[in-house]
C-alpha positions in Angstrom: 70.3 85.2 60.3 70.3 88.0 57.9 73.9 89.9 58.6 73.8 93.5 59.5 75.1 96.1 56.8 78.7 98.2 57.6 78.1 101.7 58.5 79.3 102.8 55.2 76.7 100.6 53.3 74.6 102.1 55.0 76.1 105.4 54.4 75.6 105.2 50.9 71.9 104.1 50.9 70.9 106.5 53.0 72.5 109.5 50.9 70.5 107.9 48.1 67.3 107.4 49.7 67.4 110.7 52.7 63.5 110.0 53.2 63.4 106.5 54.1 61.7 105.6 57.8 63.6 103.4 60.4 60.9 100.4 58.8 62.4 101.1 55.3 65.9 100.3 55.9 64.7 97.5 57.8 63.2 96.1 54.6 66.1 96.9 52.4 68.5 95.3 54.4 66.3 92.1 55.6 66.6 93.3 59.1 64.0 91.3 61.1 63.7 90.1 65.5 66.1 91.0 68.1 68.5 92.7 64.8 66.5 95.6 64.3 67.8 96.7 68.1 71.7 96.8 66.5 70.5 98.5 63.4 68.6 100.9 65.9 71.9 101.3 67.5 73.8 101.6 64.7 71.1 104.5 63.3 71.4 106.4 66.8 75.1 107.0 65.8 74.9 107.9 61.6 71.9 110.4 63.9 74.7 112.0 65.7 77.1 112.7 62.9 74.5 114.0 60.8 74.1 111.4 57.9 70.5 110.1 59.1 67.7 112.3 60.1 64.8 110.3 61.4 61.4 110.2 60.1 57.9 110.6 60.6 55.4 107.7 59.6 54.6 109.0 56.0 51.4 110.8 55.5 48.4 108.3 53.7 48.8 108.5 49.8 52.6 108.2 49.8 55.0 105.0 49.5 58.1 104.8 51.1 61.3 104.0 49.0 61.1 100.4 50.0 58.2 98.8 49.3 56.8 94.8 48.7 55.0 94.7 45.5 52.9 92.5 43.9 53.7 91.8 40.2 50.7 92.4 37.9 50.5 90.7 34.7 53.0 91.8 31.8 51.5 94.3 29.5 51.0 94.4 25.3 54.6 94.5 25.0 56.1 92.8 28.0 56.6 95.0 30.4 56.4 94.4 33.9 54.2 96.8 36.1 53.4 96.2 39.9 51.0 97.3 42.6 51.8 97.6 46.6 51.1 95.1 49.1 50.0 97.6 51.5 48.5 101.1 50.3 46.6 103.3 53.1 45.4 105.8 50.5 42.5 107.1 48.8 41.4 105.5 45.3 43.5 102.8 43.3 47.0 101.8 44.5 50.1 103.7 42.1 51.4 101.5 39.3 55.0 101.1 39.5 56.7 99.5 36.3 59.2 97.9 36.5 62.4 98.2 34.0 64.3 95.3 33.1 68.1 95.1 34.4 70.8 93.0 34.5 70.8 90.1 37.1 66.8 91.0 37.5 65.1 87.4 38.3 62.4 86.5 35.8 59.3 88.1 37.5 55.8 86.7 36.0 51.8 87.8 37.3 51.6 87.6 40.9 54.9 87.1 41.9 56.0 89.3 45.0 59.1 91.6 45.5 60.9 93.8 47.3 62.1 97.3 45.1 63.1 100.3 45.5 60.8 103.0 44.4 61.7 106.6 42.9 58.7 108.6 41.5 57.6 109.1 37.6 55.9 111.0 35.6 54.1 109.8 32.5 50.7 108.3 32.1 50.9 104.9 32.6 53.1 105.0 35.4 53.3 106.7 39.0 56.7 105.5 40.3 59.8 103.6 38.7 60.6 100.3 41.0 64.1 99.0 40.9 64.1 94.9 42.5 65.8 94.7 45.5 65.0 90.6 45.4 61.9 87.8 44.6 60.2 87.2 47.4 58.1 84.3 46.5 56.0 83.9 43.4 52.3 84.2 43.3 49.3 82.7 41.7 47.8 82.7 38.4 44.4 83.1 37.6 42.1 80.0 36.5 38.8 80.7 35.1 36.7 77.4 34.7 33.1 75.8 35.7 33.0 74.6 39.4 31.9 71.2 40.1 30.8 70.0 43.5 31.6 66.7 44.5 31.7 64.6 47.7 34.5 65.9 48.5 34.6 69.3 47.9 35.0 70.1 44.3 36.9 70.7 41.1 37.5 73.6 38.3 37.1 72.3 34.5 38.6 75.1 32.6 37.2 76.7 30.0 39.7 76.9 27.2 38.6 74.6 24.1 42.4 73.4 24.5 42.6 72.8 28.4 42.7 68.9 29.1 43.3 69.3 33.0 41.4 69.8 35.8 42.2 71.0 39.9 40.5 70.1 42.7 39.2 72.7 44.8 40.1 73.3 48.8 38.3 76.5 49.3 35.0 76.5 47.3 34.5 79.9 48.2 30.5 79.5 48.4 30.3 78.6 44.4 27.5 76.0 43.5 27.4 73.2 41.5 27.9 74.5 37.3 29.0 78.1 38.5 31.4 80.1 36.4 34.3 81.1 38.8 37.8 82.3 38.6 40.6 80.2 41.4 44.1 80.5 42.2 46.1 77.6 41.7 47.4 76.9 45.9 50.6 74.7 46.8 50.2 70.9 46.5 52.2 67.5 47.6 54.3 65.6 44.9 51.5 63.4 44.0 48.1 63.9 43.5 45.9 66.4 41.3 46.7 70.1 41.1 44.8 72.1 43.5 42.6 75.4 43.4 40.8 78.2 45.8 37.7 80.1 44.3 38.3 83.3 44.7 35.5 84.9 43.0 31.9 83.7 41.6 31.0 84.8 38.1 27.2 83.0 37.6 25.7 80.7 35.6 27.9 80.3 32.6 24.9 78.7 30.6 22.8 82.1 31.0 22.6 84.3 27.6 24.2 87.0 29.0 28.1 85.4 30.4 28.8 84.8 26.8 30.3 87.9 26.3 31.4 88.1 30.1 33.7 84.9 29.7 35.4 85.7 27.2 36.2 89.5 28.8 37.8 87.5 31.4 39.4 84.9 29.3 41.0 87.5 27.8 41.8 90.1 30.3 39.3 92.8 28.6 39.1 96.0 31.0 35.7 96.0 31.8 35.1 98.4 34.9 36.8 101.7 35.1 38.7 102.6 38.0 36.7 105.5 40.1 39.3 108.0 39.6 38.4 108.0 36.0 34.5 107.9 36.5 35.0 110.5 38.6 37.1 112.6 36.1 35.1 111.8 32.9 31.5 112.8 35.7 33.7 116.9 35.6 33.5 116.9 32.2 31.1 119.4 30.5 30.7 121.0 27.2 32.9 122.3 25.3 33.0 126.3 24.8 32.3 127.0 20.7 34.4 130.0 20.8 37.7 129.5 18.8 36.3 127.2 16.7 35.0 127.1 13.4 31.3 127.5 13.4 29.7 124.8 10.9 26.5 124.6 12.5 24.8 126.0 8.8 25.8 122.9 7.2 23.3 120.1 7.2 26.0 117.3 8.5 24.2 114.0 8.9 25.3 110.7 10.7 25.2 107.5 9.5 25.6 104.2 11.3 24.1 100.9 11.8 20.6 101.1 13.3 22.4 99.9 16.7 25.4 101.8 16.9 26.4 102.9 20.3 28.2 106.0 19.2 28.6 108.7 16.1 31.8 110.0 15.9 31.7 111.0 12.3 29.5 112.9 10.5 29.1 113.6 6.6 28.4 117.0 4.3 28.9 117.0 0.3 28.0 119.8 -1.6 28.8 120.4 -5.6 32.3 122.8 -5.9 30.7 126.4 -7.2 34.7 126.3 -8.7 34.6 126.6 -12.2 37.9 124.7 -12.5 36.6 121.6 -10.9 33.6 121.1 -13.5 31.5 118.0 -11.8 33.3 118.0 -8.7 32.1 118.6 -4.6 33.1 119.9 -1.4 33.5 116.7 0.9 33.7 117.5 4.6 34.2 114.8 7.3 33.5 115.7 10.8 35.0 113.7 13.4 34.4 114.2 17.6 36.8 116.1 18.8 38.0 113.7 22.2 41.0 115.1 22.5 39.8 118.0 24.0 38.1 115.8 26.7 41.1 113.2 27.2 44.4 115.1 27.3 47.6 113.4 27.4 48.7 112.2 30.9 45.0 112.4 32.3 43.4 109.4 34.0 41.3 109.1 31.4 43.9 109.0 29.2 45.8 106.6 30.9 43.4 103.8 30.7 42.1 105.0 27.3 46.0 103.6 26.4 45.8 100.7 28.3 42.6 99.5 26.7 43.8 100.2 23.0 40.2 100.0 21.6 36.1 99.5 22.1 35.7 95.3 22.0 32.2 94.7 21.3 30.2 91.6 21.0 26.6 91.0 20.1 24.9 91.9 23.6 27.2 94.6 25.1 30.3 97.2 24.0 33.4 97.3 26.5 34.2 101.0 25.7 37.5 102.5 25.7 36.1 105.4 26.9 33.1 106.2 29.6 30.0 106.6 28.6 29.3 109.9 29.6 32.0 110.6 26.8 31.1 108.3 24.4 27.6 108.0 24.5 26.9 111.7 25.0 29.2 114.6 25.1 31.7 112.7 22.6 29.0 111.6 20.4 27.7 113.8 17.3 23.9 113.3 18.4 21.3 115.3 16.1 20.2 118.5 17.3 23.1 119.7 19.7 26.1 121.3 19.5 29.8 119.4 19.1 33.2 120.3 18.9 34.9 118.6 15.8 37.7 118.2 13.9 36.6 119.1 10.4 38.0 118.2 7.4 37.3 119.9 4.1 38.3 117.9 0.6 37.9 119.4 -2.7 37.3 116.2 -4.7 37.5 116.4 -8.7 34.5 114.2 -11.2 37.2 111.6 -11.6 37.3 111.0 -7.3 41.0 112.4 -6.6 41.6 114.6 -3.4 42.8 118.5 -5.2 43.0 119.8 -2.2 42.0 119.7 1.7 42.7 121.4 5.2 41.5 120.9 9.0 39.8 123.2 11.5 39.4 122.8 15.0 35.3 123.5 14.6 31.8 122.9 16.1 29.1 121.4 14.3 25.2 120.2 14.9 24.2 117.2 13.4 20.3 117.7 11.5 19.5 113.9 11.4 21.3 110.0 13.0 20.9 108.4 10.3 21.3 104.8 9.6 22.7 102.9 6.4 19.1 101.4 5.2 17.5 104.9 5.6 20.3 106.6 3.9 20.5 103.9 1.1 16.7 104.1 0.4 17.0 108.1 -0.2 19.5 107.2 -2.6 16.8 105.5 -4.6 14.3 107.9 -4.0 12.7 106.7 -1.0 12.3 109.4 1.6 11.1 110.1 5.3 11.0 112.5 7.8 14.6 112.7 8.7 16.0 112.3 4.5 13.2 114.4 2.9 14.8 117.7 4.1 18.6 116.5 3.6 17.6 114.9 0.0 20.3 117.3 -1.6 23.2 116.2 0.6 22.8 112.7 0.5 22.6 112.5 -3.1 25.7 115.1 -3.1 27.3 112.5 -1.0 26.4 109.7 -3.4 27.9 111.5 -5.6 30.9 111.8 -3.9 30.6 107.9 -3.3 31.0 107.4 -7.3 33.7 109.6 -8.0 35.8 107.9 -5.2 34.5 104.6 -6.2 36.3 105.6 -9.7 39.3 106.0 -8.2 39.4 103.3 -6.1 38.8 101.2 -9.0 42.3 103.0 -10.6 44.1 102.1 -6.8 42.7 98.9 -6.7 43.0 98.1 -2.7 42.4 94.3 -2.6 39.2 93.3 -3.4 37.9 90.3 -1.5 34.8 89.3 -1.3 34.3 88.3 2.4 30.6 88.4 4.0 30.3 90.2 7.6 28.4 87.7 9.8 25.7 89.1 12.0 24.3 87.7 15.4 20.8 88.7 16.3 19.8 88.1 19.8 16.6 88.1 21.9 15.7 90.6 24.7 17.4 87.8 27.3 20.4 87.6 25.3 19.7 84.0 23.2 20.4 83.6 20.0 17.6 83.9 17.5 19.1 83.8 13.9 22.6 84.2 12.1 22.9 86.0 9.2 25.7 87.9 6.8 24.9 91.3 6.7 23.7 93.2 3.5 26.3 95.3 2.0 25.0 98.2 0.4 26.4 101.5 -1.6 25.4 103.5 1.7 28.3 101.6 3.8 30.7 102.0 1.3 30.2 105.8 0.6 30.5 105.9 4.5 34.3 103.7 4.2 35.6 105.2 1.3 35.2 109.1 3.3 37.3 107.9 6.2 39.5 106.5 4.1 40.4 109.3 2.6 39.8 111.5 5.6 42.5 109.0 7.1 45.0 109.5 3.8 44.3 113.4 4.4 45.0 113.0 8.1 49.2 111.2 7.6 49.7 113.1 4.6 48.8 116.8 6.8 50.9 115.3 9.3 53.5 113.6 7.1 54.1 117.4 5.7 54.3 119.0 8.7 57.1 117.1 10.1 55.1 115.7 13.0 55.0 112.5 15.3 51.9 110.0 14.2 50.9 106.5 13.8 51.1 104.8 11.0 48.0 102.4 10.1 50.8 99.8 8.2 50.1 96.4 6.1 52.9 94.9 5.1 53.0 92.9 1.8 53.1 89.2 1.9 56.1 87.6 2.7 57.5 85.6 -0.3 56.8 81.6 1.3 53.0 82.9 1.8 53.1 84.1 -2.0 54.7 81.0 -3.2 51.9 78.9 -1.2 49.2 80.9 -2.6 50.7 80.8 -6.5 50.9 76.8 -6.1 47.5 76.5 -5.3 46.5 79.0 -7.8 47.9 77.2 -10.7 46.3 74.0 -9.1 43.4 75.3 -9.3 43.9 76.7 -13.1 44.9 80.4 -12.4 47.7 82.2 -12.8 49.3 84.9 -9.9 52.1 86.8 -11.4 55.7 85.8 -10.6 59.0 87.5 -11.0 58.0 90.7 -10.3 56.5 93.1 -7.4 53.2 92.3 -6.4 50.8 95.0 -6.3 47.3 94.4 -4.9 46.2 94.4 -8.7 48.1 91.0 -9.3 46.0 89.6 -6.9 42.3 91.1 -7.9 43.6 89.7 -11.4 43.9 86.2 -9.7 40.2 86.3 -7.6 38.5 87.5 -11.4 39.7 84.5 -12.7 38.4 82.7 -9.9 35.1 85.3 -9.9 31.7 82.4 -10.4 33.9 79.4 -10.7 33.8 76.4 -8.0 37.2 78.0 -6.8 35.8 81.3 -6.0 35.8 81.1 -2.4 39.0 78.5 -1.9 40.9 81.7 -3.8 39.3 84.4 -1.3 40.0 82.3 1.5 44.1 81.4 0.3 44.3 85.3 -0.3 43.3 86.5 2.5 45.3 83.9 4.5 48.5 85.2 2.4 48.1 88.7 3.7 50.6 90.1 6.8 48.3 91.4 9.8 47.8 94.9 10.0 49.0 96.4 12.9 49.8 100.6 14.1 53.9 102.2 13.9 55.3 105.9 14.1 57.1 104.5 10.7 55.4 104.8 7.7 55.6 101.3 5.9 52.7 102.0 3.3 49.5 100.3 3.5 49.5 97.4 1.3 45.9 95.9 1.2 44.5 99.7 0.5 47.4 100.0 -2.0 48.2 103.5 -0.4 51.4 104.9 0.8 50.4 106.4 3.6 47.3 105.9 6.1 47.1 107.2 9.7 43.3 106.5 11.8 41.6 109.5 12.0 38.1 108.8 12.0 37.3 106.3 15.1 38.8 108.4 18.5 35.8 107.6 20.8 37.3 104.0 19.8 40.0 103.9 19.1 43.7 105.1 20.5 45.1 105.2 17.8 43.0 108.3 15.8 43.4 109.8 19.7 47.2 110.3 19.1 46.3 111.4 15.6 43.8 114.1 17.0 46.7 115.1 19.3 49.1 115.7 16.6 46.7 117.7 14.5 46.2 120.0 17.4 49.8 120.2 17.5 51.0 120.9 14.7 48.4 123.7 13.7 48.6 125.2 17.0 45.0 125.2 18.2 46.3 124.5 21.5 47.8 123.4 25.0 45.7 119.5 24.3 47.5 118.5 21.8 50.6 116.0 21.8 52.8 116.0 24.8 56.3 115.4 25.0 55.6 111.9 26.9 53.3 110.8 24.0 56.1 112.0 21.4 58.8 109.7 23.3 56.4 106.8 24.4 55.0 106.5 20.7 56.8 103.0 19.6 55.3 101.6 23.2 52.1 103.1 22.7 52.1 101.6 18.9 53.1 98.2 20.6 50.5 98.3 23.3 47.4 99.1 21.1 48.7 96.6 18.5 48.0 94.4 21.3 45.1 95.1 22.7 43.8 94.9 19.2 44.6 91.7 18.5 43.1 90.9 22.4 39.8 92.4 21.7 39.4 90.9 18.0 40.3 87.7 19.9 37.4 87.8 22.6 35.2 88.7 20.2 35.9 85.8 17.8 35.7 83.4 20.8 32.1 85.1 22.1 30.7 85.0 18.3 31.7 80.7 18.7 29.8 80.6 21.8 27.1 82.1 20.5 26.9 79.6 17.7 28.0 76.4 19.3 24.6 77.3 21.5 22.4 78.4 18.7 23.4 75.0 17.1 23.9 73.2 20.4 20.0 71.6 19.8 20.8 69.9 15.8 23.4 67.7 16.9 22.7 65.4 14.3 21.6 66.7 11.8 23.7 67.3 8.1 25.3 70.8 7.3 26.6 71.9 3.4 30.2 73.6 4.0 33.6 74.6 3.1 37.2 73.1 3.8 38.5 76.6 6.1 41.7 74.9 7.1 43.3 71.8 6.8 46.1 70.7 9.3 47.6 67.5 10.5 44.9 66.6 13.1 42.1 67.5 11.4 39.9 69.6 8.5 38.1 72.9 9.9 35.1 73.2 7.8 32.7 76.8 7.8 29.5 76.2 7.9 27.3 78.2 4.5 24.4 78.6 6.8 25.7 80.6 10.1 29.6 80.8 9.3 30.8 78.6 12.0 33.6 77.1 12.0 33.8 73.4 13.0 36.7 70.5 13.8 36.5 67.4 11.5 39.5 65.6 13.7 41.4 63.2 11.4 40.1 60.1 13.6 36.8 60.9 12.1 37.3 60.4 9.0 38.0 57.3 7.4 39.8 53.8 8.1 43.5 54.7 6.7 46.3 56.9 7.2 46.0 60.7 5.8 49.7 62.4 5.6 49.4 66.1 5.6 50.9 68.3 2.6 51.2 72.0 4.6 52.0 73.7 1.7 49.6 72.3 -0.6 46.7 72.5 2.7 46.2 69.3 2.1 45.3 65.8 3.6 45.8 62.8 1.0 45.0 59.3 2.2 47.8 56.7 2.2 46.0 54.0 0.8 43.1 55.5 -1.2 45.0 58.7 -2.2 41.3 60.7 -0.9 42.2 64.0 -1.0 40.6 66.9 1.0 42.1 70.5 0.5 41.2 73.8 1.5 38.0 75.8 -0.1 36.4 72.2 -0.9 32.6 71.8 -0.8 31.9 69.0 2.0 28.9 67.8 3.3 29.4 67.0 7.4 27.3 66.0 10.6 27.1 68.0 13.6 28.7 65.3 16.2 28.8 68.0 19.2 28.5 71.8 19.9 29.3 72.8 23.4 28.3 76.7 24.5 30.3 77.1 27.1 33.7 76.5 25.0 32.3 77.3 21.7 33.7 73.6 20.5 31.9 72.9 17.5 32.9 69.0 16.5 31.9 67.7 13.1 31.9 64.0 11.0 32.8 64.2 7.3 29.9 62.5 5.3 31.2 64.0 2.0 33.9 65.8 -0.6 33.0 67.4 -3.1 29.9 64.7 -3.4 32.4 61.8 -3.1 32.2 60.3 0.3 35.4 59.3 2.3 36.8 55.8 1.3 36.7 53.1 3.6 39.5 51.0 3.4 39.4 47.1 4.2 41.6 47.7 7.2 41.3 48.1 11.1 39.6 51.0 11.9 42.0 53.6 13.7 41.8 53.6 16.9 38.6 55.8 18.5 36.1 56.1 15.6 34.3 59.5 15.1 31.6 59.4 17.8 35.3 59.1 20.0 37.3 61.9 18.3 33.9 64.6 18.3 34.3 64.3 22.3 37.5 65.7 21.7 37.4 67.5 18.7 37.2 70.9 21.5 40.8 69.7 23.0 42.3 69.8 19.0 40.2 72.6 17.6 41.6 75.5 19.9 45.2 73.9 19.9 45.3 73.9 15.8 43.4 76.9 15.3 46.1 78.7 17.3 49.1 77.2 14.9 47.2 77.9 12.2 46.9 81.5 12.8 50.4 81.9 14.5 51.6 80.3 10.8 48.8 82.8 8.7 51.2 86.0 10.9 
């Protein structure tokens, strides 16, 4: 039985919690049963002396100062949040931040704690919680396929690296083969792990389920809370008063044919200034999302949690509700739209001579595709492009000038074609191809890069807080590995000096057109660090830029929204700029959205893997050409030429001998024959297995650079190609995760 607190302990606690009810006090001190009568008597004494005032029951929509909480999944920076077990208010329950304190118990998702609450202010939490004690651990969720059996059923996880299953206690009405969410339950010392089905997600083989699996597996937020949707529904078109009127300029958007939003528009014209011969004036207009999504609003809080939009072949999970992302904040043709417009003066050689920002209003004349813009540049006009002929010509003239400046700057020039998965109306893969790159693509990219540079420069000059897009130089270890690979391939990467992107480009140029072309491109990419967001400026190595900030996509990236607010504050355009909370939590925001970006990239990559596995599933036994894209101690990864799909050749399926792994040289070497398999080598493989649900592709190696793996006279290693192919899904994911961690 929990002992009663002393009178002084009660006085001290009530002094800190003056609005507590008797129930709150009992919870705080763990008082139950008959001891509550003793507590009641103690409170009467404290009431008589004036140390305690009896409180009525709380109003709906409020939380007591002491309450029981369920711990949520840690956010991107590892911070712990929770929600109340009991909630009597309207809408979603409050979000409670549990700041770490010395002596607090370790917490994970689903744990239950008793905590003292105090109101908090900020877009990411409603209360601060101070843990009194941990009440127990909660279950984690399992995403898997339900398989019915005579004694109930079992759940097989969909993760490629999973090698266990859960026996089902409560099927929740799930049908055999359905995708389900389940929660583990307590079990005895012996026997399989057990779980209950808590949510049915439908047929995992249905085409539309592919991205749904990735959404659930990676924790992508795909449903907006009611309060966020309600706030978005209240949004209306903004007035044009107080904005610079640019509606007389023939702006146009240039996007993919299937673009879901239009957040940037361009206009260019020759510069009439005689001191800038051959120069141009370039306008870049970006949707003024910050005017709709203000700091601390429900929309802002949700956008920060999401970090960015996530794109799949069959759907998009947007950062903002569609009424904003697809309508009010989208620069559709023929309608007035608020924007932040950047005016830049460009010289004939592509140098940015000057720039200035304006809060403006534009009216786009046309929503063009890349193909339309490219055709217009080549003299083939249609009804949309013909009226814009002079403007399009000016834009391509600007591009050619910026291209000249780009060549002088020498950003990293990797040749990495982008894969495109084409789906039918039913969601099935009809083709896999590589996107064609036009000058129109490069035109938009160069204009956006220059606009991002201008934003960073302006905010730095004005002493404003902001989020930079940072890409640091490669580590010495990765440089040494790339240098060694280049040497073995007959090329040279400069040593003994500070490496710049031009040195990497010289290496790529040496390899261009040779049998090592793709190998050197892949190895150079893997030597690079991963870009991220930070409030400090560490430069952008890959773009060869001293300062760079994302400004051009506030519909789909939270970092850009922060930069827009910073520009608003720096120019004193209004009260909807950076808040004090934004500035104070800039470091945490940077970490959160960097992690969200990685999460989205992983979900997009896994979805592509599953679609490709489904596309190849009926071609098991077929032979494919490809190239070794990764080497690990358990096998080699091969990227297929035809589709760009990655598959695993398990080491057991390669030959009859033991292979030694050289991680520095990215090689597998046969111990007896010396047969070598290395990064970038051309191979021919046979498709052994393609599993759409997991995305696993297992391959059998037929040839390496035209030579078949040598077969020795010894005994085959246990588990030949057929057995190894069946294990490829497990090895594939575990190995790829290790390789990705190693690549940074």
